[in-house]
A tleap script that builds the chain and sets N, CA, C and O, in Angstrom:
source leaprc.protein.ff14SB
mol = sequence {
  NMET PRO GLY GLN SER ARG LEU LYS SER LEU
  GLU ALA GLN ARG LEU ILE LEU THR ALA GLU
  SER ASP LEU ASN ARG VAL GLN LEU LEU ARG
  GLU LEU GLY ARG MET LYS GLU GLU THR GLN
  ALA LEU ILE LYS PRO LEU ARG THR LEU ALA
  GLY ILE ALA SER THR ALA ALA LYS ILE GLY
  LEU VAL LEU SER LEU TRP ARG ARG PHE ARG
  PRO LYS ASP ARG GLY ASN SER ASP HIE ASP
  ARG SER PRO ARG PRO PHE VAL THR ASN LEU
  PHE ARG GLY MET ARG THR GLY LEU VAL LEU
  TRP ARG ALA LEU ARG SER PRO ARG CARG
}
set mol.1.N position { -51.839 0.746 -52.816 }
set mol.1.CA position { -50.510 1.215 -53.117 }
set mol.1.C position { -49.521 0.677 -52.092 }
set mol.1.O position { -49.593 1.003 -50.907 }
set mol.2.N position { -48.617 -0.133 -52.558 }
set mol.2.CA position { -47.661 -0.726 -51.631 }
set mol.2.C position { -46.661 0.294 -51.077 }
set mol.2.O position { -46.180 0.117 -49.957 }
set mol.3.N position { -46.344 1.326 -51.803 }
set mol.3.CA position { -45.381 2.331 -51.319 }
set mol.3.C position { -45.894 3.113 -50.131 }
set mol.3.O position { -45.135 3.450 -49.222 }
set mol.4.N position { -47.194 3.403 -50.138 }
set mol.4.CA position { -47.768 4.177 -49.033 }
set mol.4.C position { -47.803 3.358 -47.744 }
set mol.4.O position { -47.581 3.909 -46.665 }
set mol.5.N position { -48.077 2.064 -47.831 }
set mol.5.CA position { -48.112 1.244 -46.616 }
set mol.5.C position { -46.713 1.136 -46.002 }
set mol.5.O position { -46.552 1.090 -44.782 }
set mol.6.N position { -45.723 1.099 -46.869 }
set mol.6.CA position { -44.334 1.054 -46.360 }
set mol.6.C position { -44.012 2.364 -45.652 }
set mol.6.O position { -43.375 2.345 -44.599 }
set mol.7.N position { -44.437 3.510 -46.205 }
set mol.7.CA position { -44.211 4.804 -45.557 }
set mol.7.C position { -44.942 4.882 -44.225 }
set mol.7.O position { -44.392 5.388 -43.247 }
set mol.8.N position { -46.162 4.391 -44.175 }
set mol.8.CA position { -46.911 4.401 -42.911 }
set mol.8.C position { -46.239 3.511 -41.872 }
set mol.8.O position { -46.220 3.832 -40.684 }
set mol.9.N position { -45.687 2.391 -42.331 }
set mol.9.CA position { -44.977 1.492 -41.422 }
set mol.9.C position { -43.726 2.176 -40.859 }
set mol.9.O position { -43.448 2.077 -39.664 }
set mol.10.N position { -42.979 2.863 -41.715 }
set mol.10.CA position { -41.788 3.591 -41.260 }
set mol.10.C position { -42.165 4.735 -40.326 }
set mol.10.O position { -41.471 5.003 -39.345 }
set mol.11.N position { -43.259 5.400 -40.636 }
set mol.11.CA position { -43.743 6.488 -39.779 }
set mol.11.C position { -44.145 5.958 -38.406 }
set mol.11.O position { -43.876 6.589 -37.384 }
set mol.12.N position { -44.781 4.814 -38.390 }
set mol.12.CA position { -45.177 4.200 -37.112 }
set mol.12.C position { -43.943 3.809 -36.303 }
set mol.12.O position { -43.902 4.032 -35.093 }
set mol.13.N position { -42.936 3.229 -36.959 }
set mol.13.CA position { -41.693 2.875 -36.271 }
set mol.13.C position { -41.001 4.120 -35.707 }
set mol.13.O position { -40.486 4.101 -34.589 }
set mol.14.N position { -40.996 5.203 -36.495 }
set mol.14.CA position { -40.390 6.448 -36.035 }
set mol.14.C position { -41.106 6.969 -34.797 }
set mol.14.O position { -40.456 7.412 -33.850 }
set mol.15.N position { -42.422 6.924 -34.789 }
set mol.15.CA position { -43.201 7.386 -33.633 }
set mol.15.C position { -42.942 6.518 -32.407 }
set mol.15.O position { -42.840 7.021 -31.288 }
set mol.16.N position { -42.838 5.209 -32.630 }
set mol.16.CA position { -42.550 4.302 -31.510 }
set mol.16.C position { -41.166 4.588 -30.929 }
set mol.16.O position { -40.998 4.648 -29.711 }
set mol.17.N position { -40.176 4.765 -31.810 }
set mol.17.CA position { -38.816 5.059 -31.343 }
set mol.17.C position { -38.746 6.406 -30.615 }
set mol.17.O position { -38.032 6.547 -29.623 }
set mol.18.N position { -39.488 7.381 -31.115 }
set mol.18.CA position { -39.527 8.691 -30.463 }
set mol.18.C position { -40.143 8.581 -29.065 }
set mol.18.O position { -39.639 9.173 -28.111 }
set mol.19.N position { -41.220 7.830 -28.953 }
set mol.19.CA position { -41.864 7.639 -27.644 }
set mol.19.C position { -40.931 6.906 -26.683 }
set mol.19.O position { -40.830 7.262 -25.509 }
set mol.20.N position { -40.251 5.878 -27.194 }
set mol.20.CA position { -39.315 5.140 -26.356 }
set mol.20.C position { -38.163 6.043 -25.892 }
set mol.20.O position { -37.724 5.965 -24.745 }
set mol.21.N position { -37.690 6.885 -26.788 }
set mol.21.CA position { -36.626 7.816 -26.443 }
set mol.21.C position { -37.074 8.785 -25.349 }
set mol.21.O position { -36.316 9.081 -24.425 }
set mol.22.N position { -38.306 9.274 -25.461 }
set mol.22.CA position { -38.843 10.171 -24.437 }
set mol.22.C position { -38.946 9.469 -23.081 }
set mol.22.O position { -38.624 10.051 -22.046 }
set mol.23.N position { -39.398 8.211 -23.100 }
set mol.23.CA position { -39.479 7.446 -21.850 }
set mol.23.C position { -38.097 7.244 -21.224 }
set mol.23.O position { -37.929 7.385 -20.013 }
set mol.24.N position { -37.118 6.916 -22.056 }
set mol.24.CA position { -35.753 6.742 -21.554 }
set mol.24.C position { -35.214 8.037 -20.966 }
set mol.24.O position { -34.531 8.016 -19.942 }
set mol.25.N position { -35.510 9.149 -21.597 }
set mol.25.CA position { -35.061 10.451 -21.106 }
set mol.25.C position { -35.667 10.749 -19.728 }
set mol.25.O position { -34.972 11.218 -18.827 }
set mol.26.N position { -36.952 10.477 -19.577 }
set mol.26.CA position { -37.627 10.708 -18.293 }
set mol.26.C position { -37.036 9.799 -17.208 }
set mol.26.O position { -36.801 10.251 -16.088 }
set mol.27.N position { -36.796 8.529 -17.531 }
set mol.27.CA position { -36.199 7.606 -16.562 }
set mol.27.C position { -34.800 8.062 -16.170 }
set mol.27.O position { -34.432 7.988 -14.997 }
set mol.28.N position { -34.030 8.525 -17.123 }
set mol.28.CA position { -32.680 9.005 -16.839 }
set mol.28.C position { -32.719 10.207 -15.894 }
set mol.28.O position { -31.929 10.282 -14.953 }
set mol.29.N position { -33.630 11.141 -16.140 }
set mol.29.CA position { -33.748 12.302 -15.261 }
set mol.29.C position { -34.151 11.898 -13.849 }
set mol.29.O position { -33.649 12.465 -12.879 }
set mol.30.N position { -35.050 10.927 -13.720 }
set mol.30.CA position { -35.436 10.431 -12.384 }
set mol.30.C position { -34.247 9.807 -11.669 }
set mol.30.O position { -34.013 10.070 -10.489 }
set mol.31.N position { -33.495 8.973 -12.393 }
set mol.31.CA position { -32.327 8.323 -11.794 }
set mol.31.C position { -31.270 9.343 -11.386 }
set mol.31.O position { -30.652 9.207 -10.330 }
set mol.32.N position { -31.059 10.357 -12.208 }
set mol.32.CA position { -30.100 11.401 -11.847 }
set mol.32.C position { -30.562 12.158 -10.603 }
set mol.32.O position { -29.745 12.518 -9.756 }
set mol.33.N position { -31.864 12.399 -10.490 }
set mol.33.CA position { -32.403 13.052 -9.298 }
set mol.33.C position { -32.173 12.211 -8.050 }
set mol.33.O position { -31.794 12.737 -7.004 }
set mol.34.N position { -32.401 10.902 -8.160 }
set mol.34.CA position { -32.160 10.003 -7.022 }
set mol.34.C position { -30.678 9.966 -6.660 }
set mol.34.O position { -30.328 9.971 -5.480 }
set mol.35.N position { -29.807 9.930 -7.667 }
set mol.35.CA position { -28.365 9.917 -7.399 }
set mol.35.C position { -27.943 11.206 -6.694 }
set mol.35.O position { -27.108 11.172 -5.790 }
set mol.36.N position { -28.510 12.333 -7.098 }
set mol.36.CA position { -28.185 13.610 -6.472 }
set mol.36.C position { -28.607 13.596 -5.002 }
set mol.36.O position { -27.852 14.037 -4.136 }
set mol.37.N position { -29.816 13.091 -4.719 }
set mol.37.CA position { -30.287 13.022 -3.336 }
set mol.37.C position { -29.403 12.119 -2.489 }
set mol.37.O position { -29.063 12.467 -1.359 }
set mol.38.N position { -29.027 10.959 -3.028 }
set mol.38.CA position { -28.172 10.034 -2.283 }
set mol.38.C position { -26.792 10.625 -2.046 }
set mol.38.O position { -26.221 10.455 -0.969 }
set mol.39.N position { -26.256 11.311 -3.034 }
set mol.39.CA position { -24.943 11.947 -2.878 }
set mol.39.C position { -24.992 13.018 -1.793 }
set mol.39.O position { -24.085 13.110 -0.966 }
set mol.40.N position { -26.045 13.822 -1.797 }
set mol.40.CA position { -26.178 14.851 -0.768 }
set mol.40.C position { -26.347 14.223 0.609 }
set mol.40.O position { -25.831 14.747 1.596 }
set mol.41.N position { -27.062 13.111 0.686 }
set mol.41.CA position { -27.234 12.423 1.963 }
set mol.41.C position { -25.898 11.870 2.472 }
set mol.41.O position { -25.685 11.797 3.682 }
set mol.42.N position { -25.002 11.484 1.567 }
set mol.42.CA position { -23.682 10.999 1.971 }
set mol.42.C position { -22.751 12.139 2.354 }
set mol.42.O position { -21.942 11.995 3.270 }
set mol.43.N position { -22.855 13.264 1.667 }
set mol.43.CA position { -21.932 14.378 1.889 }
set mol.43.C position { -22.216 15.096 3.206 }
set mol.43.O position { -21.283 15.552 3.865 }
set mol.44.N position { -23.473 15.204 3.598 }
set mol.44.CA position { -23.827 15.957 4.803 }
set mol.44.C position { -23.100 15.437 6.054 }
set mol.44.O position { -22.508 16.242 6.773 }
set mol.45.N position { -23.122 14.122 6.343 }
set mol.45.CA position { -22.387 13.652 7.522 }
set mol.45.C position { -20.874 13.846 7.392 }
set mol.45.O position { -20.188 14.079 8.387 }
set mol.46.N position { -20.358 13.750 6.169 }
set mol.46.CA position { -18.926 13.944 5.978 }
set mol.46.C position { -18.518 15.383 6.283 }
set mol.46.O position { -17.454 15.622 6.854 }
set mol.47.N position { -19.366 16.344 5.901 }
set mol.47.CA position { -19.072 17.737 6.220 }
set mol.47.C position { -19.087 17.965 7.725 }
set mol.47.O position { -18.245 18.685 8.262 }
set mol.48.N position { -20.046 17.350 8.396 }
set mol.48.CA position { -20.110 17.470 9.848 }
set mol.48.C position { -18.860 16.871 10.477 }
set mol.48.O position { -18.270 17.463 11.382 }
set mol.49.N position { -18.458 15.703 10.001 }
set mol.49.CA position { -17.267 15.052 10.516 }
set mol.49.C position { -16.019 15.897 10.243 }
set mol.49.O position { -15.139 15.997 11.097 }
set mol.50.N position { -15.944 16.491 9.076 }
set mol.50.CA position { -14.793 17.346 8.743 }
set mol.50.C position { -14.760 18.569 9.649 }
set mol.50.O position { -13.685 18.995 10.071 }
set mol.51.N position { -15.911 19.135 9.952 }
set mol.51.CA position { -15.964 20.280 10.857 }
set mol.51.C position { -15.502 19.907 12.256 }
set mol.51.O position { -14.783 20.671 12.899 }
set mol.52.N position { -15.910 18.744 12.726 }
set mol.52.CA position { -15.484 18.280 14.053 }
set mol.52.C position { -13.981 18.026 14.056 }
set mol.52.O position { -13.289 18.412 14.998 }
set mol.53.N position { -13.476 17.382 13.016 }
set mol.53.CA position { -12.035 17.099 12.938 }
set mol.53.C position { -11.237 18.396 12.876 }
set mol.53.O position { -10.179 18.495 13.496 }
set mol.54.N position { -11.719 19.377 12.149 }
set mol.54.CA position { -11.029 20.658 12.056 }
set mol.54.C position { -10.984 21.355 13.407 }
set mol.54.O position { -9.949 21.891 13.803 }
set mol.55.N position { -12.105 21.348 14.109 }
set mol.55.CA position { -12.147 21.965 15.436 }
set mol.55.C position { -11.212 21.233 16.400 }
set mol.55.O position { -10.502 21.866 17.181 }
set mol.56.N position { -11.214 19.916 16.344 }
set mol.56.CA position { -10.326 19.138 17.215 }
set mol.56.C position { -8.860 19.440 16.905 }
set mol.56.O position { -8.039 19.528 17.818 }
set mol.57.N position { -8.529 19.597 15.634 }
set mol.57.CA position { -7.148 19.915 15.261 }
set mol.57.C position { -6.742 21.293 15.790 }
set mol.57.O position { -5.620 21.476 16.261 }
set mol.58.N position { -7.653 22.252 15.709 }
set mol.58.CA position { -7.351 23.588 16.220 }
set mol.58.C position { -7.169 23.575 17.736 }
set mol.58.O position { -6.269 24.229 18.261 }
set mol.59.N position { -8.017 22.836 18.432 }
set mol.59.CA position { -7.883 22.728 19.891 }
set mol.59.C position { -6.561 22.050 20.239 }
set mol.59.O position { -5.862 22.477 21.157 }
set mol.60.N position { -6.223 20.993 19.504 }
set mol.60.CA position { -4.943 20.319 19.737 }
set mol.60.C position { -3.765 21.234 19.502 }
set mol.60.O position { -2.788 21.198 20.250 }
set mol.61.N position { -3.849 22.051 18.474 }
set mol.61.CA position { -2.761 22.996 18.196 }
set mol.61.C position { -2.610 23.998 19.328 }
set mol.61.O position { -1.499 24.257 19.791 }
set mol.62.N position { -3.725 24.561 19.772 }
set mol.62.CA position { -3.666 25.548 20.852 }
set mol.62.C position { -3.106 24.913 22.120 }
set mol.62.O position { -2.282 25.515 22.809 }
set mol.63.N position { -3.555 23.694 22.429 }
set mol.63.CA position { -3.049 23.030 23.637 }
set mol.63.C position { -1.563 22.711 23.533 }
set mol.63.O position { -0.824 22.866 24.505 }
set mol.64.N position { -1.121 22.266 22.355 }
set mol.64.CA position { 0.306 21.962 22.206 }
set mol.64.C position { 1.148 23.230 22.282 }
set mol.64.O position { 2.241 23.213 22.849 }
set mol.65.N position { 0.654 24.328 21.721 }
set mol.65.CA position { 1.396 25.589 21.830 }
set mol.65.C position { 1.405 26.092 23.264 }
set mol.65.O position { 2.407 26.633 23.731 }
set mol.66.N position { 0.286 25.913 23.966 }
set mol.66.CA position { 0.241 26.343 25.361 }
set mol.66.C position { 1.232 25.541 26.191 }
set mol.66.O position { 1.927 26.099 27.040 }
set mol.67.N position { 1.305 24.214 25.948 }
set mol.67.CA position { 2.254 23.390 26.689 }
set mol.67.C position { 3.690 23.786 26.368 }
set mol.67.O position { 4.564 23.744 27.233 }
set mol.68.N position { 3.920 24.166 25.131 }
set mol.68.CA position { 5.286 24.494 24.715 }
set mol.68.C position { 5.754 25.824 25.279 }
set mol.68.O position { 6.913 25.958 25.672 }
set mol.69.N position { 4.857 26.819 25.324 }
set mol.69.CA position { 5.276 28.161 25.703 }
set mol.69.C position { 4.780 28.603 27.072 }
set mol.69.O position { 4.947 29.770 27.429 }
set mol.70.N position { 4.181 27.720 27.841 }
set mol.70.CA position { 3.697 28.133 29.165 }
set mol.70.C position { 4.879 28.438 30.071 }
set mol.70.O position { 5.969 27.901 29.873 }
set mol.71.N position { 4.672 29.296 31.063 }
set mol.71.CA position { 5.758 29.610 31.987 }
set mol.71.C position { 6.149 28.368 32.774 }
set mol.71.O position { 5.288 27.634 33.258 }
set mol.72.N position { 7.417 28.143 32.895 }
set mol.72.CA position { 7.921 26.992 33.640 }
set mol.72.C position { 7.839 27.291 35.140 }
set mol.72.O position { 7.823 28.447 35.563 }
set mol.73.N position { 7.787 26.224 35.920 }
set mol.73.CA position { 7.811 26.388 37.371 }
set mol.73.C position { 9.221 26.814 37.747 }
set mol.73.O position { 10.159 26.022 37.657 }
set mol.74.N position { 9.368 28.045 38.163 }
set mol.74.CA position { 10.711 28.611 38.352 }
set mol.74.C position { 11.367 28.146 39.652 }
set mol.74.O position { 12.572 27.892 39.670 }
set mol.75.N position { 10.621 28.031 40.711 }
set mol.75.CA position { 11.188 27.555 41.973 }
set mol.75.C position { 12.400 28.366 42.393 }
set mol.75.O position { 12.345 29.595 42.433 }
set mol.76.N position { 13.499 27.683 42.708 }
set mol.76.CA position { 14.725 28.351 43.158 }
set mol.76.C position { 15.629 28.747 42.008 }
set mol.76.O position { 16.592 29.484 42.218 }
set mol.77.N position { 15.354 28.287 40.813 }
set mol.77.CA position { 16.266 28.543 39.705 }
set mol.77.C position { 15.941 29.851 38.990 }
set mol.77.O position { 16.391 30.052 37.862 }
set mol.78.N position { 15.172 30.744 39.611 }
set mol.78.CA position { 14.773 31.992 38.980 }
set mol.78.C position { 15.984 32.863 38.662 }
set mol.78.O position { 16.027 33.495 37.607 }
set mol.79.N position { 16.949 32.903 39.542 }
set mol.79.CA position { 18.109 33.765 39.303 }
set mol.79.C position { 19.120 33.124 38.359 }
set mol.79.O position { 20.015 33.812 37.868 }
set mol.80.N position { 19.001 31.810 38.089 }
set mol.80.CA position { 19.931 31.124 37.189 }
set mol.80.C position { 19.627 31.398 35.719 }
set mol.80.O position { 20.519 31.332 34.873 }
set mol.81.N position { 18.381 31.702 35.422 }
set mol.81.CA position { 18.002 31.914 34.025 }
set mol.81.C position { 18.274 33.349 33.616 }
set mol.81.O position { 17.851 34.288 34.291 }
set mol.82.N position { 18.974 33.512 32.521 }
set mol.82.CA position { 19.187 34.860 31.999 }
set mol.82.C position { 18.029 35.191 31.065 }
set mol.82.O position { 17.496 34.293 30.415 }
set mol.83.N position { 17.636 36.437 30.985 }
set mol.83.CA position { 16.520 36.787 30.098 }
set mol.83.C position { 16.909 36.575 28.629 }
set mol.83.O position { 18.068 36.734 28.247 }
set mol.84.N position { 15.924 36.220 27.833 }
set mol.84.CA position { 16.179 36.018 26.409 }
set mol.84.C position { 16.322 37.375 25.733 }
set mol.84.O position { 15.703 38.355 26.148 }
set mol.85.N position { 17.132 37.422 24.701 }
set mol.85.CA position { 17.244 38.678 23.956 }
set mol.85.C position { 15.905 39.047 23.305 }
set mol.85.O position { 15.081 38.180 23.015 }
set mol.86.N position { 15.711 40.327 23.088 }
set mol.86.CA position { 14.463 40.837 22.516 }
set mol.86.C position { 14.182 40.231 21.144 }
set mol.86.O position { 13.048 39.854 20.850 }
set mol.87.N position { 15.208 40.137 20.309 }
set mol.87.CA position { 15.026 39.625 18.953 }
set mol.87.C position { 14.559 38.162 18.985 }
set mol.87.O position { 13.718 37.765 18.179 }
set mol.88.N position { 15.095 37.372 19.900 }
set mol.88.CA position { 14.676 35.974 20.013 }
set mol.88.C position { 13.199 35.893 20.384 }
set mol.88.O position { 12.448 35.116 19.794 }
set mol.89.N position { 12.788 36.692 21.357 }
set mol.89.CA position { 11.380 36.715 21.748 }
set mol.89.C position { 10.497 37.191 20.601 }
set mol.89.O position { 9.404 36.664 20.394 }
set mol.90.N position { 10.967 38.179 19.863 }
set mol.90.CA position { 10.201 38.700 18.741 }
set mol.90.C position { 9.968 37.626 17.680 }
set mol.90.O position { 8.846 37.450 17.206 }
set mol.91.N position { 11.031 36.908 17.310 }
set mol.91.CA position { 10.895 35.872 16.289 }
set mol.91.C position { 10.046 34.698 16.766 }
set mol.91.O position { 9.289 34.128 15.980 }
set mol.92.N position { 10.157 34.332 18.030 }
set mol.92.CA position { 9.315 33.253 18.562 }
set mol.92.C position { 7.846 33.672 18.539 }
set mol.92.O position { 6.977 32.873 18.189 }
set mol.93.N position { 7.573 34.897 18.902 }
set mol.93.CA position { 6.201 35.396 18.870 }
set mol.93.C position { 5.650 35.453 17.455 }
set mol.93.O position { 4.493 35.105 17.221 }
set mol.94.N position { 6.480 35.893 16.505 }
set mol.94.CA position { 6.040 35.943 15.110 }
set mol.94.C position { 5.750 34.540 14.582 }
set mol.94.O position { 4.762 34.325 13.880 }
set mol.95.N position { 6.619 33.589 14.926 }
set mol.95.CA position { 6.420 32.217 14.468 }
set mol.95.C position { 5.131 31.628 15.057 }
set mol.95.O position { 4.362 30.969 14.356 }
set mol.96.N position { 4.911 31.872 16.332 }
set mol.96.CA position { 3.692 31.383 16.975 }
set mol.96.C position { 2.459 32.027 16.351 }
set mol.96.O position { 1.472 31.343 16.079 }
set mol.97.N position { 2.509 33.332 16.123 }
set mol.97.CA position { 1.385 34.028 15.510 }
set mol.97.C position { 1.096 33.512 14.116 }
set mol.97.O position { -0.067 33.371 13.737 }
set mol.98.N position { 2.129 33.230 13.353 }
set mol.98.CA position { 1.938 32.707 11.999 }
set mol.98.C position { 1.290 31.326 12.028 }
set mol.98.O position { 0.390 31.045 11.237 }
set mol.99.N position { 1.742 30.471 12.928 }
set mol.99.CA position { 1.156 29.134 13.039 }
set mol.99.C position { -0.307 29.241 13.440 }
set mol.99.O position { -1.155 28.557 12.869 }
set mol.100.N position { -0.612 30.087 14.410 }
set mol.100.CA position { -2.001 30.263 14.840 }
set mol.100.C position { -2.861 30.857 13.720 }
set mol.100.O position { -3.991 30.422 13.501 }
set mol.101.N position { -2.323 31.843 13.022 }
set mol.101.CA position { -3.090 32.476 11.944 }
set mol.101.C position { -3.430 31.467 10.864 }
set mol.101.O position { -4.566 31.433 10.390 }
set mol.102.N position { -2.464 30.640 10.463 }
set mol.102.CA position { -2.723 29.625 9.438 }
set mol.102.C position { -3.732 28.597 9.911 }
set mol.102.O position { -4.568 28.133 9.135 }
set mol.103.N position { -3.653 28.242 11.189 }
set mol.103.CA position { -4.540 27.186 11.702 }
set mol.103.C position { -5.973 27.703 11.921 }
set mol.103.O position { -6.930 26.952 11.736 }
set mol.104.N position { -6.123 28.942 12.303 }
set mol.104.CA position { -7.440 29.433 12.694 }
set mol.104.C position { -8.176 30.184 11.602 }
set mol.104.O position { -9.375 30.429 11.742 }
set mol.105.N position { -7.513 30.558 10.528 }
set mol.105.CA position { -8.224 31.285 9.485 }
set mol.105.C position { -9.215 30.351 8.804 }
set mol.105.O position { -9.000 29.142 8.728 }
set mol.106.N position { -10.288 30.926 8.317 }
set mol.106.CA position { -11.319 30.088 7.708 }
set mol.106.C position { -10.841 29.606 6.354 }
set mol.106.O position { -10.197 30.352 5.615 }
set mol.107.N position { -11.162 28.329 6.017 }
set mol.107.CA position { -10.734 27.803 4.714 }
set mol.107.C position { -11.480 28.498 3.588 }
set mol.107.O position { -12.670 28.793 3.701 }
set mol.108.N position { -10.772 28.751 2.513 }
set mol.108.CA position { -11.383 29.403 1.345 }
set mol.108.C position { -12.049 28.343 0.495 }
set mol.108.O position { -11.490 27.270 0.265 }
set mol.109.N position { -13.258 28.656 0.026 }
set mol.109.CA position { -14.003 27.692 -0.789 }
set mol.109.C position { -14.256 28.252 -2.150 }
set mol.109.O position { -14.871 27.589 -2.986 }
savepdb mol mol.pdb
quit
């Protein structure tokens, strides 16, 4: 019967294509696993570098604020300086606190 041999041939082709598809699927999953490992290997040093840069930025901020607001060497000019008004000191302190709070709070993820 010629019709049955044609059906068996189509069935064999279907089985071959199914097997090939399964092999391709397995290879794709392996490649995705390797890509994930390589991506994680690249990200780890970048996170470390970002942490170091963040810490350095915070230290730089604290040092720049310390230089800006440290007590000046008064020497003989102590009586020449008039005290700052309370409101001015209050606003300067609030501004400094806000800058420090923004810089030192932990980043939200």
